[in-house]
DRENVEXSE-187914 format. One line per field, with one value per residue (C-alpha): residue number from 1; residue in three letters; x, y, z. Coordinates in Angstrom, 3 decimals, always signed. Layout:
N
num <- NUM,...
residu <- ala,...
px <- X,...
py <- Y,...
pz <- Z,...
This chain:
60
num <- 1,2,3,4,5,6,7,8,9,10,11,12,13,14,15,16,17,18,19,20,21,22,23,24,25,26,27,28,29,30,31,32,33,34,35,36,37,38,39,40,41,42,43,44,45,46,47,48,49,50,51,52,53,54,55,56,57,58,59,60
residu <- unk,unk,unk,unk,unk,unk,unk,unk,unk,unk,unk,unk,unk,unk,unk,unk,unk,unk,unk,unk,unk,unk,unk,unk,unk,unk,unk,unk,unk,unk,unk,unk,unk,unk,unk,unk,unk,unk,unk,unk,unk,unk,unk,unk,unk,unk,unk,unk,unk,unk,unk,unk,unk,unk,unk,unk,unk,unk,unk,unk
px <- +29.217,+25.816,+23.862,+21.253,+23.917,+25.377,+21.958,+21.284,+24.708,+24.028,+20.617,+22.105,+24.750,+22.096,+19.964,+22.966,+23.719,+20.075,+19.845,+23.168,+21.964,+18.677,+20.457,+22.688,+19.629,+17.968,+21.172,+21.442,+17.833,+18.408,+22.032,+21.501,+21.065,+24.109,+26.611,+25.331,+28.467,+28.805,+25.185,+25.492,+28.699,+27.269,+24.139,+26.209,+28.394,+25.367,+23.906,+27.211,+27.492,+24.014,+24.771,+28.058,+26.211,+23.625,+26.338,+28.305,+25.187,+24.342,+27.745,+27.339
py <- +140.875,+141.543,+139.063,+138.715,+137.881,+135.229,+133.656,+133.594,+132.030,+129.381,+128.589,+128.303,+125.906,+123.792,+123.692,+122.612,+119.808,+118.733,+118.601,+116.748,+114.194,+113.798,+113.245,+110.636,+108.798,+108.841,+107.570,+104.854,+103.769,+103.494,+102.349,+101.336,+104.999,+106.650,+106.186,+107.902,+109.883,+111.184,+112.285,+114.066,+115.849,+116.934,+118.300,+120.110,+121.601,+122.905,+124.449,+126.079,+127.500,+128.991,+130.535,+132.005,+133.462,+135.083,+136.523,+137.852,+139.450,+141.070,+142.749,+144.749
pz <- -8.263,-6.752,-4.722,-7.456,-10.041,-7.733,-7.186,-10.934,-11.589,-8.940,-10.421,-13.919,-12.631,-10.919,-14.059,-16.138,-13.668,-13.621,-17.408,-17.681,-15.141,-16.981,-20.270,-18.633,-17.279,-20.708,-22.295,-19.665,-20.247,-24.014,-24.417,-28.041,-28.995,-27.399,-24.644,-21.447,-20.670,-24.218,-24.243,-20.891,-21.883,-25.219,-23.574,-20.977,-23.685,-25.548,-22.387,-21.469,-24.993,-24.678,-21.286,-22.548,-25.538,-23.296,-21.035,-23.998,-25.482,-22.151,-21.837,-25.042
């Protein structure tokens, strides 16, 4: 794996963590809407699915 690929993978991981944390904060601020942990995990799952789709499309 090249250095550029490792840097991109690290940045993607950081973005996923940042978005998951942001979703948890939003869920915590408005607890009547959703539970914070469920919201963060759902958002993380969606982001991971998108990243896996991009990786799979790039390998073709």
